[in-house]
N, C-alpha and C positions, 0 to 999 in steps of 0.2 A: 739512376737507371745504369743497373750493371750489365757486362756483357754476357752472353752466354756461353757459356764451354761448347763447344761441339767435340763430341768422339767417337769413336770407331769409324766403319766403313761410309765411303759415298751409298747413298742407296739406291741410285741407277747404277753404276759400274761396278761396283763391290769390291774393286780393286785397289781404289786410292785411298788415302787417311780424309776423312770430312774435315774442311778446315771452314766451312761457311752454311749456312741455312737457302734453304729453296723451298719457295713458296709452292706449291705444289699446283696452285689455281693462279695463275699470273697475277699480277696485282694488275693491269690492264684490263682484264676480265673481270676483276672485281667491280672493278668502276662500271661497266660498262652492262653489268647484268648483276648491278649491287642487290635488287632485293630476292632476286633468284639466289645469290650468293648467301644473305644475310640469313635464309631458310635451311641451307646447307647444317647439318649437325657439327657442332664444335671441332668435333674429329677430323671433319674435313676440311676443316679451315685451318688445318695447322703446317707448320714448315714440315720439311725433312732435312736429315743430314748430310751435305753434297758436298763433292770435290768444286773447287773453283773453273775446273774444265768442262764439268757434266754443267754446273748452274749456269754459265757463259752459255754453251753451244745449245742449251733448251730453251733459256731466252722465253718466247713469249708462247710457244707453242703447247699446243694441250698434249701432255707427254706425263706423263705418272711412271713413277718407279715399278719394278717387278713386286713387290709386296702390297702396292695398292690397287692391285689389277682389278679384285673383287668390287672396287666401290666405283667402276668405270659409270657402270648404267645408273649411279646417283648424281655422277657428276653432269653426264647427259642431259639427263631433266631439268638441271637446275640452270647450266650452260650449255646447250647445244652445242652440235659438232662433233667431229672425230678425232675421240681420247683415244689414246694408245697408251699401252705396258712399252717404255722404254729401258733399254740396257747399259745406257751410255757410247754404245754403239753410232759411231758418225755415219756408217755407210750401211747400217740394218733400214728395212723399209718402212719400219715405225719412225723413224727418222725423217727420212727424205723425203716422205709422204704429207707427211703433217707441218701445216703452215700456220700462220696467224690466222 
């Protein structure tokens, strides 16, 4: 298996260089909602480029990058809960109001 090279800006903050990949649907949720996760289109089971800071801060929260906002209705059907768009700001309500 070869390492995938990450290029461009972080999908969340759009400020820092992306140096890792983030699973938009956290692994813990994929396990607890396995059947629903499997029913999601392949495009919603992908990772997005992110910086280490945003990836770590997001953790297991149900947050999506701004470019994924249109997919929230599909994510809610598959994995119920409050999904929100997050721009990498830890002071934003979308970040502080969403917990695991």
